[in-house]
N, C-alpha and C positions, 0 to 999 in steps of 0.2 A: 594567410588572410590578414589584411590590414584593417584595423578597427579605427574608426574615426571617433574622436571624443564627442560626447554628448554634452550640449550646453545645459548647465544646471540652472534651475530657477533660484532666485535669491531666497535665502532662508532654508533651502532644501539641503539635506545631508548628501554627501557624495555617494555615488552609486556603489562603490566598493564597500562602504560602511553598511549600506542596506543589505548587500549580499552577505556580508559577514554576519549580520544579525539573523538573517534567515537560516544560514548554515548552523549557527550556534543553537537555534531553537530545536534542532534535531529532526529525525525522520518520523515524527509522530503519525502523520497521515499515512505514510507507507506501511508502518507497522500495523495500524488499524485495518488497512485494506488487506494486508496479508493475513491477518487474524480472521477477518470475516470470510475471506476466500477459503482458508483452511477449515473453518467451522462448517461451511457449506459442503465442501468435499467430504468431510467426515460424516455429516448428516446424510448425505446421499449414499455413502457406503453402508452405514448402519441400516438405512431403509431398505436398500437392496438385499442386505444379509437377512433381515427379519422377514421381509415380504416375499423373497424369492427362494433363498436357500433353505430356510427352516421349514416352510410349508412342504417342501419336497420330501423331507424325511431323510433318514440315514441311507446312504448308498451301500448296498451289500454286494 
């Protein structure tokens, strides 16, 4: 794929510098999203365990 150069506005930083700055800032949003999703799955698992398995009692 051939990329055409983008004309930059006067006083604007080059695009590669902007990309480098974004990459340096790290994956904070992705880690937050993964943490929230993991917490939701764990909460659903505990709710299922306490409200479905425990009320049934011990299987003999």
